[in-house]
C-alpha positions as CSV (number, residue, x, y, z in Angstrom):
1,M,-6.4,-7.9,-19.6
2,T,-7.7,-4.4,-19.6
3,R,-5.7,-1.4,-18.6
4,K,-7.7,-1.2,-15.4
5,D,-6.9,-4.8,-14.5
6,K,-3.2,-4.1,-15.0
7,L,-3.4,-1.1,-12.8
8,E,-5.1,-3.0,-10.1
9,Q,-2.5,-5.8,-10.3
10,T,0.4,-3.4,-10.2
11,K,-1.1,-1.7,-7.1
12,K,-1.5,-5.0,-5.3
13,L,2.1,-5.9,-6.1
14,A,3.3,-2.5,-4.9
15,D,1.4,-2.9,-1.7
16,L,2.7,-6.4,-1.1
17,W,6.3,-5.2,-1.8
18,Y,5.8,-2.3,0.6
19,Q,4.6,-4.6,3.4
20,Q,7.6,-6.9,2.9
21,Q,10.0,-3.9,3.0
22,K,8.4,-2.7,6.2
23,N,8.7,-6.2,7.7
24,Q,12.3,-6.5,6.7
25,I,13.2,-3.1,8.3
26,Y,11.2,-4.0,11.5
27,I,13.0,-7.4,11.8
28,M,16.4,-5.7,11.3
29,Q,15.7,-3.1,14.0
30,Q,14.5,-5.8,16.4
31,K,17.8,-7.7,15.9
32,E,19.9,-4.6,16.4
33,R,18.1,-3.7,19.6
34,R,18.6,-7.2,20.9
35,E,22.3,-7.2,20.1
36,F,22.6,-3.7,21.6
37,R,20.9,-4.9,24.9
38,C,23.3,-7.8,25.0
39,L,26.3,-5.5,24.6
40,K,25.1,-3.1,27.3
41,Q,24.8,-5.9,30.0
């Protein structure tokens, strides 16, 4: 594996990780909002 290949792979993994983190945060926020709405009613 060349250095360029390694770099590409690392970048792909980083992008994937970033997407997952964003999804986690989004899901957490949605949950909190739903609970908040329930509490308000």
